[in-house]
C-alpha positions as CSV (number, residue, x, y, z in Angstrom):
1,M,17.9,-11.7,7.6
2,E,17.8,-13.7,10.8
3,L,16.1,-12.2,13.9
4,V,18.1,-13.0,17.1
5,L,16.4,-12.3,20.4
6,K,18.7,-12.1,23.5
7,D,18.8,-11.0,27.1
8,K,20.6,-7.8,27.9
9,P,24.4,-8.4,27.7
10,D,26.9,-7.7,30.5
11,G,29.3,-6.1,28.0
12,P,28.9,-4.2,24.7
13,A,26.1,-5.1,22.4
14,E,26.7,-7.4,19.4
15,G,26.5,-6.1,15.9
16,Q,28.6,-3.6,13.9
17,I,26.0,-0.9,14.6
18,L,23.9,-0.2,17.6
19,F,20.9,2.0,16.8
20,C,19.3,4.0,19.7
21,P,16.3,6.3,19.2
22,V,15.8,9.1,21.7
23,L,13.1,11.6,22.5
24,A,13.5,15.3,21.8
25,N,14.3,16.0,25.4
26,K,17.7,16.9,26.9
27,D,17.1,14.7,30.0
28,E,16.3,11.7,27.8
29,I,19.5,12.3,25.7
30,D,21.7,12.6,28.8
31,S,20.1,9.5,30.3
32,L,20.7,7.5,27.1
33,V,24.3,8.4,26.8
34,K,24.9,7.5,30.5
35,S,23.2,4.1,29.9
36,L,25.7,3.3,27.1
37,G,28.6,3.3,29.7
38,Y,31.2,5.4,27.9
39,E,34.3,6.2,30.0
40,D,34.5,9.6,28.3
41,E,30.8,10.3,28.9
42,K,31.5,14.0,29.5
43,F,33.3,14.3,26.1
44,V,30.3,12.6,24.3
45,L,27.8,15.0,26.0
46,S,29.9,18.0,25.1
47,R,30.0,16.8,21.5
48,I,26.3,16.5,21.5
49,A,26.0,20.1,22.7
50,R,28.5,21.4,20.1
51,E,26.8,19.6,17.3
52,N,23.4,20.9,18.4
53,F,21.9,17.5,18.6
54,S,18.5,17.9,20.2
55,G,16.6,14.8,19.2
56,K,14.7,16.4,16.3
57,K,13.1,14.1,13.8
58,G,15.7,13.1,11.2
59,Q,18.7,14.2,13.3
60,S,21.4,11.6,14.1
61,F,24.5,11.5,16.3
62,V,27.2,9.0,15.5
63,M,29.9,7.6,17.8
64,A,32.4,5.1,16.5
65,D,35.4,3.2,17.8
66,N,37.2,0.0,16.8
67,L,34.5,-2.3,18.2
68,Q,31.2,-0.7,17.2
69,T,29.4,2.3,15.8
70,V,26.6,3.7,17.9
71,I,24.0,5.8,16.1
72,I,21.5,7.9,18.1
73,L,18.4,8.7,16.1
74,G,16.3,11.7,16.8
75,T,12.6,11.1,16.9
76,G,11.1,14.5,17.3
77,A,8.7,13.2,19.8
78,K,8.6,14.8,23.3
79,K,7.0,12.1,25.4
80,K,5.7,9.1,23.4
81,L,6.6,7.1,20.3
82,L,3.8,6.0,18.0
83,A,3.7,3.2,15.5
84,E,4.5,5.5,12.6
85,D,7.5,6.9,14.6
86,W,8.9,3.3,14.9
87,R,8.3,2.7,11.2
88,Q,10.1,5.9,10.3
89,L,13.0,5.1,12.7
90,A,13.5,1.7,11.1
91,G,13.6,3.5,7.8
92,Q,16.3,5.9,9.2
93,M,18.3,2.9,10.2
94,V,18.4,1.8,6.5
95,V,19.4,5.3,5.5
96,H,22.6,4.9,7.6
97,L,23.1,1.3,6.3
98,K,23.2,2.7,2.8
99,K,26.3,4.7,3.8
100,I,27.9,2.2,6.2
101,K,28.4,-1.4,5.3
102,A,27.1,-3.8,8.0
103,K,25.9,-7.3,8.1
104,K,24.9,-7.4,11.8
105,I,23.1,-4.6,13.7
106,S,21.5,-4.5,17.1
107,L,19.1,-2.6,19.3
108,Y,17.7,-2.5,22.8
109,V,13.9,-2.7,23.1
110,V,14.1,-0.5,26.2
111,H,15.3,2.4,24.1
112,W,12.3,2.1,21.8
113,L,9.4,1.6,24.3
114,K,8.9,5.3,25.2
115,G,5.4,5.9,26.4
116,N,4.2,3.0,24.4
117,R,4.5,-0.6,25.7
118,D,3.0,-2.5,22.7
119,I,5.9,-4.8,22.1
120,K,4.2,-6.7,19.2
121,L,3.4,-3.5,17.4
122,L,7.0,-2.3,17.9
123,A,8.3,-5.4,16.3
124,Q,5.8,-5.3,13.4
125,T,6.6,-1.7,12.5
126,I,10.4,-2.2,12.7
127,A,10.1,-5.1,10.3
128,E,8.0,-3.0,8.0
129,G,10.3,0.0,8.1
130,L,13.4,-2.1,7.5
131,D,12.1,-4.0,4.5
132,L,10.2,-1.1,2.9
133,A,13.1,1.3,3.2
134,K,15.5,-1.2,1.6
135,Y,13.3,-1.5,-1.5
136,D,14.8,-0.5,-4.8
137,F,13.3,-1.4,-8.2
138,D,16.5,-2.0,-10.2
139,K,15.4,-4.9,-12.3
140,Y,16.2,-3.1,-15.5
141,K,19.4,-1.3,-14.4
142,K,23.1,-2.2,-14.6
143,K,24.5,-2.8,-11.1
144,D,26.2,0.2,-9.5
145,K,29.4,-1.2,-8.0
146,E,29.9,1.8,-5.8
147,K,26.4,1.7,-4.4
148,I,26.1,0.0,-0.9
149,K,23.4,-2.6,-1.1
150,V,21.7,-3.1,2.3
151,S,22.0,-6.8,3.0
152,L,21.7,-7.7,6.6
153,D,22.5,-11.2,8.0
154,E,21.4,-10.6,11.6
155,L,19.3,-8.2,13.6
156,V,20.1,-8.7,17.3
157,V,17.4,-7.5,19.7
158,Y,17.9,-7.2,23.4
159,L,14.8,-7.6,25.5
160,E,13.2,-9.3,28.5
161,E,12.4,-13.0,28.3
162,K,8.7,-12.3,28.6
163,Q,8.8,-10.0,25.6
164,K,10.4,-12.4,23.2
165,N,7.3,-14.3,22.0
166,D,5.3,-11.2,21.2
167,F,8.3,-9.5,19.5
168,G,8.9,-12.6,17.3
169,Q,5.3,-12.8,16.3
170,G,5.1,-9.1,15.6
171,F,8.3,-9.1,13.5
172,E,7.0,-12.0,11.4
173,L,3.7,-10.3,10.8
174,G,5.4,-7.0,9.8
175,S,7.7,-8.9,7.4
176,Y,4.6,-10.3,5.6
177,F,3.0,-6.9,5.5
178,A,6.2,-5.4,3.9
179,W,6.6,-8.3,1.4
180,G,3.0,-7.8,0.2
181,T,3.6,-4.1,-0.2
182,I,6.8,-4.8,-2.1
183,K,5.0,-7.1,-4.4
184,A,2.5,-4.4,-5.2
185,R,5.3,-1.9,-5.7
186,D,7.1,-4.2,-8.2
187,L,3.9,-4.7,-10.2
188,V,3.3,-0.9,-10.5
189,N,6.9,-0.2,-11.4
190,E,6.9,-2.7,-14.3
191,P,7.1,-0.9,-17.7
192,P,3.8,-1.0,-19.6
193,G,5.2,-3.2,-22.3
194,Q,5.7,-5.9,-19.7
195,M,2.8,-5.1,-17.5
196,T,0.0,-6.3,-19.7
197,P,-3.3,-8.0,-18.7
198,S,-1.8,-11.3,-19.5
199,F,1.3,-10.6,-17.3
200,L,-1.1,-9.6,-14.4
201,A,-3.0,-12.8,-14.9
202,E,0.2,-14.9,-14.8
203,E,1.1,-13.2,-11.5
204,A,-2.2,-14.2,-10.1
205,L,-1.8,-17.8,-11.2
206,A,1.7,-17.9,-9.6
207,I,0.3,-16.5,-6.3
208,A,-2.4,-19.2,-6.2
209,K,0.0,-21.9,-7.0
210,E,2.2,-21.0,-4.0
211,N,-0.7,-21.2,-1.5
212,K,-3.1,-24.0,-0.9
213,N,-5.7,-21.7,0.6
214,I,-5.9,-19.6,-2.6
215,S,-7.7,-20.5,-5.8
216,V,-7.8,-18.5,-9.0
217,K,-10.0,-18.2,-12.0
218,I,-9.0,-16.3,-15.1
219,L,-11.7,-15.4,-17.6
220,D,-10.9,-14.6,-21.2
221,K,-12.8,-12.4,-23.7
222,E,-15.2,-15.2,-24.7
223,Q,-16.1,-16.0,-21.1
224,V,-16.5,-12.2,-20.3
225,E,-18.8,-11.9,-23.3
226,K,-21.0,-14.8,-22.0
227,M,-21.3,-13.0,-18.7
228,K,-22.5,-9.8,-20.5
229,M,-19.8,-7.5,-19.1
230,G,-20.4,-4.9,-21.8
231,A,-18.8,-2.1,-19.8
232,F,-15.5,-3.9,-19.3
233,L,-15.5,-5.1,-23.0
234,S,-16.1,-1.5,-24.3
235,I,-12.9,-0.1,-22.7
236,D,-10.8,-3.1,-23.9
237,Q,-11.9,-2.9,-27.5
238,G,-9.3,-0.3,-28.6
239,S,-6.4,-2.5,-27.5
240,S,-4.6,-5.4,-29.3
241,Q,-3.7,-6.9,-25.9
242,P,-6.2,-9.6,-24.8
243,L,-8.2,-8.7,-21.7
244,K,-8.1,-10.9,-18.5
245,F,-10.7,-11.0,-15.8
246,I,-9.0,-12.2,-12.6
247,H,-10.8,-13.8,-9.6
248,L,-8.7,-14.8,-6.6
249,K,-10.3,-16.5,-3.7
250,Y,-8.8,-17.1,-0.2
251,I,-10.5,-19.6,2.2
252,P,-9.4,-19.6,5.8
253,E,-8.5,-22.8,7.6
254,T,-11.3,-22.4,10.0
255,K,-15.0,-21.5,9.3
256,A,-15.1,-18.1,7.7
257,K,-16.5,-15.3,9.9
258,D,-17.5,-13.2,6.9
259,K,-17.2,-12.9,3.1
260,I,-15.4,-9.9,1.7
261,A,-14.5,-8.8,-1.8
262,L,-11.5,-6.5,-2.7
263,V,-11.8,-5.0,-6.2
264,G,-8.8,-3.4,-7.8
265,K,-8.9,-1.2,-10.9
266,G,-6.8,-3.0,-13.5
267,I,-6.1,-0.6,-16.4
268,T,-2.5,-1.7,-17.2
269,F,-2.0,1.3,-19.4
270,D,-4.2,4.3,-19.9
271,S,-3.7,6.5,-23.0
272,G,-7.1,8.1,-22.4
273,G,-8.5,6.3,-25.5
274,L,-9.9,8.6,-28.2
275,N,-10.0,11.4,-25.6
276,I,-6.2,11.0,-25.6
277,K,-4.1,12.4,-22.7
278,P,-1.4,15.0,-23.3
279,G,2.1,13.4,-23.5
280,D,3.3,14.5,-20.1
281,S,0.1,13.2,-18.5
282,M,0.5,9.8,-20.1
283,E,4.1,9.1,-19.1
284,Q,3.3,7.4,-15.8
285,M,0.0,5.8,-16.8
286,K,1.5,2.4,-16.3
287,M,0.5,3.0,-12.7
288,D,-3.2,3.0,-13.5
289,M,-3.4,-0.6,-12.4
290,A,-2.2,0.2,-8.8
291,G,-5.5,-0.9,-7.4
292,S,-5.1,-4.3,-8.9
293,A,-1.4,-4.4,-7.7
294,T,-2.7,-3.8,-4.1
295,V,-5.1,-6.7,-4.4
296,L,-2.4,-9.1,-5.8
297,G,0.2,-7.8,-3.3
298,L,-2.2,-8.6,-0.5
299,F,-3.0,-12.0,-1.8
300,S,0.7,-12.8,-2.1
301,V,0.9,-12.9,1.7
302,I,-2.7,-13.5,2.9
303,G,-2.1,-17.2,3.3
304,Q,0.7,-16.5,5.8
305,V,-1.2,-13.6,7.6
306,K,-4.3,-15.9,7.9
307,P,-7.3,-13.6,8.5
308,K,-10.4,-15.5,9.5
309,V,-12.6,-14.2,6.7
310,E,-13.1,-15.4,3.1
311,V,-11.6,-12.9,0.7
312,H,-12.3,-12.5,-3.0
313,G,-9.9,-10.5,-5.1
314,I,-11.4,-9.1,-8.3
315,V,-9.6,-7.4,-11.2
316,A,-10.8,-6.5,-14.7
317,A,-7.5,-6.1,-16.5
318,C,-7.2,-4.4,-19.9
319,E,-5.6,-1.4,-21.7
320,N,-7.3,1.8,-22.7
321,M,-6.0,2.6,-26.1
322,P,-7.0,4.7,-29.1
323,S,-7.6,2.9,-32.4
324,S,-10.2,2.5,-35.1
325,S,-12.0,0.0,-32.9
326,A,-11.9,2.1,-29.7
327,I,-15.0,3.1,-27.8
328,K,-16.2,6.6,-28.9
329,P,-17.5,9.5,-26.9
330,G,-21.3,9.3,-27.0
331,D,-21.5,5.5,-27.1
332,V,-23.8,3.6,-24.7
333,V,-22.7,0.4,-23.1
334,Y,-24.3,-2.0,-20.6
335,N,-22.8,-3.6,-17.6
336,M,-23.6,-7.2,-16.5
337,Q,-26.5,-5.9,-14.3
338,G,-28.1,-4.5,-17.5
339,K,-27.5,-0.9,-16.5
340,S,-26.7,1.5,-19.4
341,I,-23.8,3.9,-19.3
342,E,-23.3,6.8,-21.6
343,I,-19.6,7.2,-22.4
344,S,-19.1,11.0,-22.5
345,N,-15.3,10.8,-22.1
346,T,-13.2,7.7,-22.9
347,D,-10.6,8.9,-20.3
348,A,-13.0,8.2,-17.5
349,E,-12.5,4.5,-18.2
350,G,-11.6,2.9,-14.9
351,R,-15.1,3.5,-13.4
352,V,-16.6,1.9,-16.4
353,T,-14.6,-1.4,-16.0
354,L,-15.4,-1.2,-12.2
355,A,-19.1,-1.2,-13.0
356,D,-18.7,-4.8,-14.1
357,S,-16.1,-5.7,-11.4
358,L,-18.4,-4.5,-8.6
359,A,-21.4,-6.4,-10.1
360,Y,-19.3,-9.6,-10.4
361,A,-18.0,-9.2,-6.8
362,Q,-21.5,-9.0,-5.4
363,K,-22.5,-12.2,-7.2
364,Q,-20.0,-14.0,-4.9
365,K,-22.5,-13.6,-2.0
366,V,-20.2,-11.3,-0.1
367,S,-21.4,-8.9,2.6
368,T,-18.8,-6.2,2.0
369,V,-17.0,-4.8,-1.1
370,V,-14.0,-2.5,-1.0
371,D,-12.6,-1.2,-4.2
372,L,-9.3,0.6,-4.8
373,A,-8.7,2.7,-7.9
374,T,-6.5,5.4,-9.2
375,L,-9.7,7.0,-10.3
376,T,-9.5,10.8,-10.4
377,G,-7.1,13.7,-10.5
378,A,-9.8,15.6,-8.6
379,V,-9.0,13.7,-5.4
380,M,-5.5,15.1,-5.5
381,V,-6.8,18.6,-6.0
382,A,-8.9,18.0,-2.8
383,L,-6.4,16.1,-0.6
384,G,-3.0,16.5,-2.2
385,P,-0.6,13.7,-3.3
386,D,-0.3,11.9,0.0
387,Y,-3.9,11.1,1.0
388,T,-6.4,8.6,-0.3
389,G,-10.0,9.7,-0.5
390,L,-12.4,7.2,1.2
391,F,-16.1,7.0,0.4
392,S,-18.5,4.6,2.0
393,N,-22.2,3.8,2.3
394,N,-21.6,2.4,5.8
395,A,-20.3,4.5,8.8
396,K,-18.9,1.5,10.7
397,L,-17.0,0.1,7.7
398,A,-15.6,3.6,7.0
399,N,-14.4,3.9,10.6
400,E,-12.8,0.5,10.6
401,L,-10.8,1.3,7.4
402,L,-9.7,4.7,8.8
403,V,-8.5,3.1,12.0
404,S,-6.6,0.4,10.1
405,A,-5.1,3.0,7.8
406,K,-3.9,5.1,10.7
407,K,-2.3,2.0,12.3
408,S,-0.5,1.2,9.1
409,G,0.8,4.7,8.5
410,E,-1.2,5.1,5.2
411,N,-3.0,8.4,5.0
412,M,-6.7,8.3,4.3
413,W,-9.5,10.9,4.6
414,Q,-13.2,10.3,4.3
415,L,-15.2,12.4,1.8
416,P,-19.0,12.6,1.5
417,L,-21.4,10.9,-0.8
418,P,-24.1,13.6,-1.1
419,K,-27.3,12.3,-2.6
420,E,-28.0,15.7,-4.2
421,Y,-24.9,15.3,-6.3
422,K,-26.2,12.1,-8.0
423,K,-28.0,14.3,-10.5
424,L,-24.7,15.5,-11.8
425,N,-24.1,12.1,-13.4
426,H,-27.5,12.2,-15.2
427,S,-27.7,11.1,-18.8
428,K,-30.4,12.0,-21.2
429,I,-30.0,8.8,-23.1
430,A,-28.8,6.2,-20.5
431,D,-29.1,5.2,-16.9
432,V,-26.0,7.1,-16.0
433,R,-23.2,9.0,-17.6
434,N,-19.5,8.3,-16.9
435,I,-18.5,11.9,-16.3
436,P,-20.6,14.6,-14.6
437,N,-21.9,17.8,-16.2
438,T,-19.7,19.9,-14.0
439,R,-16.0,20.4,-13.5
440,Y,-16.4,20.4,-9.7
441,G,-16.4,17.6,-7.1
442,G,-14.9,15.1,-9.5
443,A,-13.8,12.6,-6.9
444,I,-17.3,12.7,-5.4
445,T,-19.2,12.3,-8.6
446,A,-16.9,9.4,-9.6
447,A,-17.6,7.6,-6.3
448,L,-21.4,8.3,-6.9
449,F,-21.1,6.7,-10.3
450,L,-19.6,3.5,-8.7
451,Q,-22.4,3.5,-6.1
452,E,-24.9,3.2,-9.0
453,F,-23.7,-0.4,-9.3
454,V,-23.7,-1.4,-5.6
455,E,-26.8,-3.1,-4.3
456,K,-28.5,-1.6,-1.2
457,D,-27.8,-4.5,1.1
458,I,-24.0,-4.5,0.4
459,K,-21.6,-2.6,2.7
460,W,-19.3,-0.8,0.3
461,A,-16.2,1.4,0.4
462,H,-14.3,3.1,-2.4
463,M,-10.7,4.2,-2.0
464,D,-9.5,6.7,-4.6
465,I,-5.7,6.1,-4.4
466,A,-4.7,8.4,-7.3
467,G,-2.5,10.4,-5.0
468,P,-0.4,8.1,-2.9
469,A,-0.4,5.0,-5.2
470,Y,2.6,6.5,-7.1
471,A,5.2,8.7,-5.5
472,E,6.6,11.3,-7.9
473,K,9.4,11.9,-5.3
474,Q,10.5,10.3,-2.0
475,A,7.2,10.2,0.0
476,N,8.9,9.4,3.3
477,V,12.0,7.6,4.6
478,Y,10.6,4.1,3.7
479,T,8.7,5.0,0.5
480,P,11.0,5.8,-2.5
481,P,9.8,7.3,-5.8
482,G,7.6,5.0,-7.9
483,G,4.9,2.5,-6.9
484,S,4.1,2.7,-3.2
485,G,2.0,-0.4,-2.7
486,F,-0.5,1.8,-0.9
487,G,-3.4,-0.1,0.8
488,V,-1.8,-3.5,1.3
489,R,-1.0,-2.9,4.9
490,A,-4.1,-1.0,5.8
491,L,-6.3,-3.7,4.3
492,L,-4.4,-6.5,5.9
493,E,-4.8,-4.7,9.3
494,W,-8.5,-4.4,8.6
495,L,-9.0,-8.1,7.5
496,L,-7.2,-9.3,10.7
497,S,-9.5,-7.2,12.8
498,K,-12.6,-9.0,11.5
């Protein structure tokens, strides 16, 4: 799609459809209609009254003639539009485009800047909303000839000359944010027979090949054994698929301001191991590698987004399968730091592989480590399906991530790391046990388990993305069912702020 930036026209706007958001305010609705210059203005206003259009969120009012269709989009906001409002409105545009064929659409920036003058952020969120709402994972489906495929040739935007540069830059950035998220969605949505550790490693190699600022190292089982990653190896041993340890590295073009590691849980399928899951709980366990998908999705666009920090992407990829060679409840394994872990439940496997991933990440001489993992069902009990639980040993880091998440429209809530709960992970025969001795506070005890492998001088945050990583149903207007790509945009926002 080509972005075309133009001065306000003397006549009608170009494009088959003109989209106009409006505040939930009668005066604003009347003012918008008057600005559109309809000769039958009174008739339009009477229609609006008859159809009870009040500008509520999700409402729309359509006016069509032989030249153009004008769609007024309700925002639900009384005075001000926020970044997430813009993103949702762009998604609403796509909802209409799935019903009305159009190759060229237009909008006036003046209609969108209501109580918020951030032109670059407006452009970024419109680009995100458009691309994300168009997403459809149909790789394995026959084409539906009656389905309208949204395929725009042009988006014409009318704005002032002084606004054009910022709008163009913001739109480009938003497109990259969306493409990285879409990459992550695609990876999560792949069926488990395709999404193996080897497939994930090939994706990492392809990402590095396309960008000169990214290098990649893939470790096989023999190399992992030499590094004494006993925790990672123990979870892999029940599967016939070969493990892969992935290390992506991004170097900025200028001197790096900091060194950061992003660690993604990479369990490409989780059966539960010998503590096997019930059938209905196993159906979507292809999504247990969503943390790694976020890392790869981010790396697929990081060279274009160009943060000024060095970034390492770490993924320990394997399956968790039941077999005669699988890890057994009661076994003790060692991570590469030499810390012993009692395996009390083989279905608490992700944290065990992360014990080695976190240790490896810290060996890269980074200052900060952020891990993402579909780690616990307990976080969904605490926060529901739409929020990520954030844990951190550093208040400043936690606040930075929360601010970035809010800007990106990705829900995140900080949970505590109480020292007194560490005893709940106590083992009688090892340094730590992989599940606690209580059924309560499962997301917290899982985070405390991970903290056992974080050195004191490292700033660390853990994001338990078990809820929003995979949408069981439409999460919002731009997030369809399936993999959401959660965390890509929030982490890119955060990296750019460094």
